[in-house]
PLY file of the C-alpha trace (Angstrom):
ply
format ascii 1.0
element vertex 450
property float x
property float y
property float z
element edge 449
property int vertex1
property int vertex2
end_header
50.30 27.19 27.14
51.10 30.71 25.81
49.16 33.48 27.56
46.53 35.27 25.50
46.95 39.04 25.36
43.45 40.39 24.82
42.05 43.85 24.20
40.66 44.75 27.64
37.19 46.06 28.37
37.79 49.00 30.67
34.36 50.61 30.62
30.91 49.11 31.15
29.58 50.08 27.71
32.86 49.88 25.76
32.78 47.78 22.58
36.12 48.57 20.91
39.37 50.51 21.22
41.89 52.03 18.83
45.55 51.07 19.13
47.49 54.31 19.49
51.02 52.95 19.88
52.93 49.79 20.74
55.60 50.13 23.41
57.06 46.72 22.55
57.84 44.96 19.29
57.43 41.39 18.07
59.84 39.17 20.02
60.53 41.64 22.84
60.68 40.46 26.43
57.90 41.84 28.63
57.19 41.71 32.34
53.77 41.17 33.87
51.96 44.49 34.47
54.49 46.36 32.28
52.89 48.82 29.83
52.98 47.24 26.37
50.68 49.44 24.32
48.44 52.49 24.51
44.84 52.29 23.29
42.10 54.89 23.01
38.42 54.44 23.84
35.66 56.96 23.21
36.64 58.64 26.47
40.33 58.27 27.34
43.72 56.91 26.34
44.71 53.86 28.40
48.00 52.10 29.11
47.51 48.34 28.57
49.84 46.09 30.55
51.25 42.64 29.86
49.17 39.75 31.26
52.30 37.66 31.97
56.09 37.68 31.88
57.73 36.31 28.75
58.24 37.01 25.05
55.68 39.08 23.14
54.77 37.30 19.91
52.09 36.94 17.25
51.12 40.62 17.30
47.93 40.72 15.25
47.05 44.41 15.03
49.00 47.52 14.19
48.86 51.15 15.23
45.60 52.76 14.14
43.59 49.52 14.08
40.18 49.53 15.77
39.85 46.30 17.76
36.74 44.84 19.49
37.14 44.20 23.20
38.05 40.64 24.28
39.88 40.07 20.96
43.28 38.35 21.16
45.82 40.93 19.98
49.01 38.94 20.74
50.45 36.16 22.89
53.10 36.01 25.60
55.38 32.95 25.50
56.51 31.64 28.86
59.71 29.74 29.55
60.06 26.73 27.26
57.08 27.70 25.09
57.32 28.25 21.33
55.19 29.76 18.57
53.98 26.24 17.73
52.24 26.15 21.13
49.90 28.96 20.11
46.42 27.57 19.33
45.92 27.18 15.60
49.63 27.32 14.78
51.95 24.52 13.77
55.71 24.42 13.47
55.33 25.26 9.78
53.22 28.32 10.43
54.93 29.49 13.61
56.62 32.49 12.04
54.50 35.64 12.33
53.23 37.22 9.15
54.90 40.52 8.28
51.53 42.25 8.04
50.77 41.32 11.62
53.75 43.18 13.06
53.36 46.83 14.09
55.18 49.28 11.90
58.80 49.89 12.76
58.38 53.33 14.24
55.94 51.99 16.83
58.11 48.97 17.53
61.31 50.85 18.20
59.83 53.71 20.22
59.00 51.89 23.41
62.34 50.97 24.90
63.60 54.56 24.78
60.47 56.56 25.54
57.99 56.83 28.39
54.30 56.06 27.67
53.53 59.75 28.26
56.14 60.72 25.66
54.72 58.22 23.17
51.23 59.66 23.67
52.57 63.19 23.24
54.32 62.15 20.03
51.07 60.68 18.74
49.17 63.86 19.57
51.77 66.11 17.97
52.30 63.93 14.92
55.97 63.28 15.74
57.92 60.11 14.93
59.14 59.14 18.38
62.31 57.58 16.90
63.41 60.99 15.60
63.19 62.66 19.02
66.55 63.23 20.75
66.52 62.34 24.44
67.80 64.89 26.93
68.56 62.03 29.32
68.55 58.25 29.04
64.81 58.14 28.22
62.72 60.31 25.93
60.37 62.50 27.98
57.26 64.45 27.07
59.33 67.66 27.21
61.73 66.19 24.64
58.83 65.46 22.30
57.34 68.94 22.70
60.70 70.63 22.07
61.28 68.49 18.99
57.78 69.29 17.67
58.50 73.00 18.08
61.72 72.64 16.11
59.80 71.09 13.21
57.29 73.88 12.83
59.51 75.80 10.42
60.23 72.68 8.35
58.64 72.29 4.87
55.20 70.67 4.91
55.17 67.01 3.85
51.53 66.00 4.10
52.00 62.49 2.69
53.43 59.55 4.60
55.97 57.18 3.11
53.12 54.94 1.98
51.59 57.78 -0.01
48.66 58.23 2.39
47.74 61.47 4.09
49.73 61.75 7.31
47.24 61.82 10.19
46.99 60.73 13.80
44.76 57.72 14.56
42.34 59.97 16.46
42.09 62.25 13.41
41.45 59.28 11.12
38.71 58.00 13.42
36.98 61.38 13.68
37.22 61.92 9.92
35.81 58.47 9.23
32.89 59.02 11.60
32.12 62.47 10.19
32.49 61.40 6.55
35.32 63.88 5.93
38.10 63.11 3.43
41.50 63.64 5.04
42.82 64.85 1.69
40.64 67.96 2.02
42.11 69.02 5.39
45.14 71.18 6.12
47.15 69.52 8.87
48.45 71.65 11.73
50.93 69.05 13.01
54.61 68.75 12.08
55.13 68.09 8.37
51.45 68.85 7.78
50.16 65.88 9.76
46.40 66.09 10.31
45.46 66.30 13.99
42.13 65.61 15.69
41.50 69.35 16.10
41.94 69.82 12.34
39.03 67.47 11.75
36.80 69.09 14.38
37.69 72.71 13.55
35.40 74.55 11.11
36.92 75.08 7.68
36.02 77.11 4.56
33.38 75.46 2.41
35.90 74.83 -0.39
38.29 73.06 1.97
36.14 70.00 2.58
33.27 68.17 0.88
29.78 69.28 1.74
27.93 67.20 4.29
25.47 64.74 2.74
22.17 66.45 1.99
18.87 64.64 2.25
15.43 65.86 1.21
12.89 65.89 4.03
9.84 63.85 3.03
7.37 66.53 4.09
7.85 69.52 1.84
10.85 70.73 -0.11
13.17 71.45 2.79
16.76 70.27 2.60
18.90 69.20 5.53
22.55 68.58 6.16
22.99 65.06 7.51
25.67 64.97 10.21
26.54 61.47 11.45
26.70 60.97 15.21
30.27 60.63 16.41
31.04 57.58 18.51
31.07 59.70 21.70
27.81 61.44 20.77
26.17 58.07 20.05
27.37 56.74 23.40
25.92 59.75 25.21
22.64 59.39 23.32
22.29 55.71 24.19
23.26 56.16 27.83
20.99 59.10 28.58
18.07 57.67 26.61
18.31 54.53 28.72
18.57 56.64 31.86
15.44 58.65 31.12
13.56 55.53 29.97
14.50 53.23 32.86
14.86 55.64 35.80
11.75 57.39 37.15
13.10 60.93 37.65
11.75 63.34 40.22
12.78 67.00 40.02
12.92 69.41 42.96
14.18 73.00 42.81
15.33 75.34 45.57
16.95 78.77 45.66
19.82 79.73 47.93
21.33 83.09 48.88
25.05 82.86 48.05
26.02 86.13 49.75
27.99 84.54 52.58
29.43 81.81 50.40
30.69 84.40 47.90
32.07 86.53 50.75
33.99 83.50 52.02
35.25 82.78 48.49
36.38 86.38 48.08
38.40 86.25 51.30
39.91 82.87 50.36
40.96 84.20 46.97
42.53 87.30 48.51
44.64 84.99 50.67
45.40 82.82 47.62
46.60 85.86 45.67
49.01 86.81 48.46
50.34 83.26 48.63
50.56 82.83 44.86
47.90 80.09 44.79
45.09 79.62 42.28
41.61 80.97 42.91
38.81 78.89 44.37
35.83 78.51 42.02
32.16 78.62 42.95
31.79 75.10 41.53
34.46 73.87 43.95
32.59 75.41 46.88
29.35 73.80 45.70
31.13 70.44 45.47
32.29 70.85 49.07
28.77 71.70 50.23
27.24 68.80 48.28
29.76 66.33 49.72
28.86 67.55 53.21
25.17 67.17 52.38
25.66 63.63 51.06
27.27 62.60 54.36
24.03 63.65 56.05
21.81 62.08 53.38
23.41 58.78 52.31
20.50 57.65 50.13
21.48 60.34 47.61
24.95 58.75 47.39
23.69 55.37 46.28
23.00 53.01 43.38
20.34 50.40 42.68
22.10 47.10 41.95
19.67 44.32 41.17
17.20 44.23 44.04
19.53 46.00 46.48
20.38 49.61 47.23
24.11 50.15 47.65
24.93 53.10 49.94
28.45 54.05 48.89
30.96 54.81 51.63
33.08 56.96 49.32
31.70 60.26 48.08
33.10 60.68 44.58
31.87 63.85 42.91
31.50 63.89 39.14
31.81 67.34 37.53
30.15 67.41 34.09
32.53 68.95 31.54
31.58 70.01 28.03
33.79 68.99 25.10
33.50 70.00 21.47
32.39 66.49 20.57
30.26 65.71 23.62
30.30 65.50 27.39
32.56 63.81 29.92
32.35 63.60 33.72
35.73 63.64 35.51
35.53 62.51 39.13
36.90 64.12 42.30
37.34 61.08 44.54
36.61 61.30 48.29
35.53 64.92 47.94
34.17 64.95 51.50
37.67 64.32 52.84
39.52 66.89 50.73
40.23 70.50 51.70
38.46 73.09 49.57
41.60 74.29 47.79
42.50 70.74 46.73
38.96 70.24 45.37
39.26 73.46 43.37
42.70 72.55 41.98
41.48 69.05 41.11
38.47 70.39 39.20
40.63 72.85 37.26
43.18 70.17 36.39
40.60 67.52 35.47
38.62 69.92 33.29
41.75 71.04 31.44
42.94 67.52 30.76
39.42 66.40 29.82
39.39 68.96 27.00
42.86 67.80 25.95
41.80 64.14 25.98
44.42 63.27 28.60
42.33 61.83 31.45
43.25 58.48 32.94
40.54 55.83 33.17
40.51 56.07 36.98
39.63 59.77 36.68
36.30 59.13 34.96
35.19 56.01 36.86
33.66 55.48 40.27
31.47 58.58 40.50
28.66 58.45 43.06
27.00 61.85 42.44
27.28 64.47 39.68
27.00 68.25 39.53
26.40 70.03 36.25
26.73 73.81 36.10
25.41 76.02 33.27
25.63 79.23 35.26
28.42 80.59 33.07
25.94 80.58 30.16
23.37 82.63 32.10
20.95 79.68 32.36
18.95 80.41 35.53
17.48 76.94 36.03
17.36 73.58 34.24
16.69 69.86 34.74
19.49 67.33 34.23
19.32 63.63 33.36
20.76 61.22 35.93
24.14 59.68 35.05
23.77 55.90 35.76
24.55 54.06 37.94
24.30 57.12 40.20
20.90 57.92 41.66
20.98 61.73 41.50
22.44 64.76 39.77
22.37 68.44 40.77
21.90 71.16 38.15
23.28 74.57 39.18
22.02 77.65 37.36
23.44 81.14 37.15
23.66 83.46 40.15
20.97 86.12 39.69
20.48 89.23 41.80
16.93 89.25 43.17
14.97 91.22 45.79
14.40 88.99 48.84
12.91 89.36 52.31
15.84 89.23 54.74
14.36 89.48 58.26
11.24 89.24 60.38
10.47 92.89 59.68
9.99 92.11 55.97
13.02 94.16 55.00
13.84 93.71 51.34
17.35 93.59 49.92
18.79 92.64 46.57
20.82 89.44 47.03
22.72 87.00 44.73
20.52 83.92 44.38
21.35 80.57 42.83
18.82 78.01 41.64
19.57 74.34 42.32
17.53 71.53 40.74
17.93 67.96 41.97
17.09 65.06 39.67
16.69 61.92 41.78
15.88 58.25 41.16
12.40 57.75 42.61
13.09 54.02 43.01
15.67 54.85 45.69
14.52 58.12 47.24
11.16 59.73 47.82
10.41 63.43 47.61
10.88 63.98 51.34
14.37 62.45 51.34
15.36 64.56 48.34
13.88 67.69 49.93
15.87 67.16 53.14
19.06 66.92 51.11
18.25 70.18 49.31
17.44 71.87 52.61
20.87 70.85 53.89
22.48 72.28 50.76
20.72 75.59 51.27
21.87 75.64 54.90
25.47 74.89 53.89
25.42 77.62 51.22
23.74 80.31 53.27
25.60 79.46 56.49
28.97 77.96 55.51
30.08 77.85 59.14
27.48 75.08 59.63
29.84 72.66 57.89
32.69 73.34 60.34
0 1
1 2
2 3
3 4
4 5
5 6
6 7
7 8
8 9
9 10
10 11
11 12
12 13
13 14
14 15
15 16
16 17
17 18
18 19
19 20
20 21
21 22
22 23
23 24
24 25
25 26
26 27
27 28
28 29
29 30
30 31
31 32
32 33
33 34
34 35
35 36
36 37
37 38
38 39
39 40
40 41
41 42
42 43
43 44
44 45
45 46
46 47
47 48
48 49
49 50
50 51
51 52
52 53
53 54
54 55
55 56
56 57
57 58
58 59
59 60
60 61
61 62
62 63
63 64
64 65
65 66
66 67
67 68
68 69
69 70
70 71
71 72
72 73
73 74
74 75
75 76
76 77
77 78
78 79
79 80
80 81
81 82
82 83
83 84
84 85
85 86
86 87
87 88
88 89
89 90
90 91
91 92
92 93
93 94
94 95
95 96
96 97
97 98
98 99
99 100
100 101
101 102
102 103
103 104
104 105
105 106
106 107
107 108
108 109
109 110
110 111
111 112
112 113
113 114
114 115
115 116
116 117
117 118
118 119
119 120
120 121
121 122
122 123
123 124
124 125
125 126
126 127
127 128
128 129
129 130
130 131
131 132
132 133
133 134
134 135
135 136
136 137
137 138
138 139
139 140
140 141
141 142
142 143
143 144
144 145
145 146
146 147
147 148
148 149
149 150
150 151
151 152
152 153
153 154
154 155
155 156
156 157
157 158
158 159
159 160
160 161
161 162
162 163
163 164
164 165
165 166
166 167
167 168
168 169
169 170
170 171
171 172
172 173
173 174
174 175
175 176
176 177
177 178
178 179
179 180
180 181
181 182
182 183
183 184
184 185
185 186
186 187
187 188
188 189
189 190
190 191
191 192
192 193
193 194
194 195
195 196
196 197
197 198
198 199
199 200
200 201
201 202
202 203
203 204
204 205
205 206
206 207
207 208
208 209
209 210
210 211
211 212
212 213
213 214
214 215
215 216
216 217
217 218
218 219
219 220
220 221
221 222
222 223
223 224
224 225
225 226
226 227
227 228
228 229
229 230
230 231
231 232
232 233
233 234
234 235
235 236
236 237
237 238
238 239
239 240
240 241
241 242
242 243
243 244
244 245
245 246
246 247
247 248
248 249
249 250
250 251
251 252
252 253
253 254
254 255
255 256
256 257
257 258
258 259
259 260
260 261
261 262
262 263
263 264
264 265
265 266
266 267
267 268
268 269
269 270
270 271
271 272
272 273
273 274
274 275
275 276
276 277
277 278
278 279
279 280
280 281
281 282
282 283
283 284
284 285
285 286
286 287
287 288
288 289
289 290
290 291
291 292
292 293
293 294
294 295
295 296
296 297
297 298
298 299
299 300
300 301
301 302
302 303
303 304
304 305
305 306
306 307
307 308
308 309
309 310
310 311
311 312
312 313
313 314
314 315
315 316
316 317
317 318
318 319
319 320
320 321
321 322
322 323
323 324
324 325
325 326
326 327
327 328
328 329
329 330
330 331
331 332
332 333
333 334
334 335
335 336
336 337
337 338
338 339
339 340
340 341
341 342
342 343
343 344
344 345
345 346
346 347
347 348
348 349
349 350
350 351
351 352
352 353
353 354
354 355
355 356
356 357
357 358
358 359
359 360
360 361
361 362
362 363
363 364
364 365
365 366
366 367
367 368
368 369
369 370
370 371
371 372
372 373
373 374
374 375
375 376
376 377
377 378
378 379
379 380
380 381
381 382
382 383
383 384
384 385
385 386
386 387
387 388
388 389
389 390
390 391
391 392
392 393
393 394
394 395
395 396
396 397
397 398
398 399
399 400
400 401
401 402
402 403
403 404
404 405
405 406
406 407
407 408
408 409
409 410
410 411
411 412
412 413
413 414
414 415
415 416
416 417
417 418
418 419
419 420
420 421
421 422
422 423
423 424
424 425
425 426
426 427
427 428
428 429
429 430
430 431
431 432
432 433
433 434
434 435
435 436
436 437
437 438
438 439
439 440
440 441
441 442
442 443
443 444
444 445
445 446
446 447
447 448
448 449
């Protein structure tokens, strides 16, 4: 029996995915676990691999199609199997319909280009078949160089089919926001509309006005802005969190003088060695991971009627995007040196904003930190990110007068406010307070962690 090739469900609350590019064409031979296509969820782009070894046939969706999870998108024929063996097909209907085959540019790209190059071509609006390879296989660098060479070329905003040339991500965003692609100026090669063109503000004459609805009470008017798919997902997830999880909030303040002194010395060494600087967030992640080792009930999840105390400490770092929020994960943060944590956070945050995170880099978090200090927010409460049981909100560092010794001497010190939101079903106030006390100790006396 031919093997069904289904659209995978890669996230707990995922309902659909958009096909970005096919790496194989109708009739191509594929090997099990070989990347066959790239799809995009609300969060990341994902390489989808073949479920079996054989011939790829009966491709049912093309590039740009939005497909529900668990839908059969193609079949893989094993040795001795034919199209007639596919359920619902007979010998007379075995030939695939032309409309079911991905367009030629997607079909031909795969054999000569890496998945990363194909994704880059999609992002830059480049036909992968037009890209010359510097070696035997087209690389991301080849795509980027080719895209640069096209910038001076005349703008050709229409595709061969007469439609506005746009990336699938741009089409999705425009559809969700109710924006006509015809009204946008594309920044990609040949005028192709990119995702950032849809999200970027434009002059009022450049796009249709947002729908306006009259508020029932009074004569006020309002612009109606549809929720994007990501924004809707965030709304549903956090609403459920606040509804179903009894939050408790505890706040402490910590003197970061010694932590900042240590960071300054580390960064002086980094400058001499040509390394990147260590961020305050990275140091907080290190302290939190140390604190979670001492307080395992804060690194836990409620699963059914059981509390799972996770052995791994995987720190989620909330990262703001233009269209919402994403939480990249630093896995095994308690086992990583500080510099590696800092470099990981910098890299993950950068690629999160570029939409280039792998699925594994946003899954498996056991605790989250969210930091609004850069916006001069002194203190705030955060909503727990399920299935985790706690999240720490870090405010800005504020200089305050504090009592520093038994003689009531007063000095002005840099103080940070930390607010823990914890799941009261798993931890009580005392357990949460002990964790916060450990954090304060780790921040004010970093040598304690050694």
